[in-house]
SEKOLPA-577480 format. One record per residue (C-alpha): residue in one letter; chain; z, y, x. Coordinates in Angstrom, 2 decimals. Example, Ala and Ser with C-alpha at 12.3 -4.5 7.8 and 13.67 -1.06 7.14 Angstrom:
! residues 2
R  resn  chain  w  v  u
R  A  A  7.80  -4.50  12.30 $
R  S  A  7.14  -1.06  13.67 $
! end
This chain:
! residues 73
R  resn  chain  w  v  u
R  M  A  34.61  52.26  43.28 $
R  N  A  30.88  52.80  42.85 $
R  Q  A  29.99  50.62  45.83 $
R  K  A  27.14  48.17  46.31 $
R  G  A  27.35  44.69  47.72 $
R  F  A  26.14  43.90  51.22 $
R  V  A  25.44  40.94  53.46 $
R  M  A  26.81  40.48  56.97 $
R  D  A  24.60  38.66  59.46 $
R  A  A  26.92  37.24  62.12 $
R  R  A  23.96  36.71  64.45 $
R  K  A  23.74  40.46  64.93 $
R  V  A  26.53  42.36  66.59 $
R  A  A  26.59  46.16  66.64 $
R  F  A  28.57  47.90  69.34 $
R  I  A  29.29  51.36  68.02 $
R  P  A  31.68  54.00  69.28 $
R  V  A  34.90  54.41  67.39 $
R  N  A  34.77  58.17  67.06 $
R  R  A  34.27  60.78  64.36 $
R  A  A  30.49  60.87  64.88 $
R  F  A  30.27  57.37  63.38 $
R  F  A  33.44  57.49  61.28 $
R  P  A  33.88  61.06  60.01 $
R  R  A  37.11  60.27  58.15 $
R  L  A  38.73  58.55  61.13 $
R  A  A  41.28  61.36  61.51 $
R  D  A  42.35  61.11  57.85 $
R  P  A  45.72  59.44  57.22 $
R  D  A  43.98  56.49  55.54 $
R  K  A  41.26  56.49  58.26 $
R  G  A  38.64  56.40  55.49 $
R  I  A  39.61  52.90  54.39 $
R  I  A  39.05  52.56  50.66 $
R  V  A  40.15  48.98  50.17 $
R  T  A  40.56  45.85  52.30 $
R  A  A  39.47  42.33  51.49 $
R  A  A  41.92  39.63  50.49 $
R  D  A  43.52  37.49  53.20 $
R  R  A  41.53  34.51  51.93 $
R  W  A  38.27  36.38  52.61 $
R  H  A  39.44  37.38  56.10 $
R  Q  A  40.18  33.72  56.85 $
R  L  A  36.78  32.63  55.53 $
R  V  A  34.99  35.17  57.73 $
R  Q  A  37.08  34.16  60.76 $
R  N  A  36.33  30.46  60.23 $
R  T  A  32.62  31.17  59.76 $
R  L  A  32.50  33.23  62.96 $
R  L  A  34.19  30.43  64.89 $
R  K  A  31.58  27.97  63.61 $
R  L  A  28.74  30.34  64.48 $
R  A  A  30.12  30.82  67.99 $
R  K  A  29.52  27.11  68.61 $
R  R  A  25.85  27.27  67.61 $
R  P  A  23.14  27.72  70.23 $
R  E  A  21.45  30.50  68.23 $
R  P  A  21.05  33.74  70.14 $
R  V  A  23.08  36.75  69.09 $
R  L  A  21.22  40.04  68.91 $
R  K  A  23.29  42.89  70.35 $
R  L  A  22.60  46.27  68.76 $
R  G  A  24.01  49.80  68.75 $
R  P  A  24.60  52.65  71.17 $
R  D  A  27.59  51.00  72.89 $
R  V  A  25.99  47.64  73.75 $
R  P  A  27.68  46.24  76.88 $
R  G  A  25.34  46.34  79.86 $
R  L  A  22.99  48.88  78.27 $
R  R  A  21.82  51.38  80.85 $
R  R  A  21.75  54.89  79.57 $
R  T  A  19.35  57.43  80.98 $
R  K  A  19.82  61.08  80.27 $
! end
């Protein structure tokens, strides 16, 4: 698939719009999805996120659609 690995940092949350500006292939029948992870991986991520939610570490909110972000034009 010619893709590179990546790391997700659950302490950072990006709020991005779900539109074609960010996802150009959103209107395609497959919505641009190449492959999905195995159910085991989904469960691992879900369990990790639940554990992280209990930690007192701050979560950094990023992206153009951050809740509470005041936009000035």
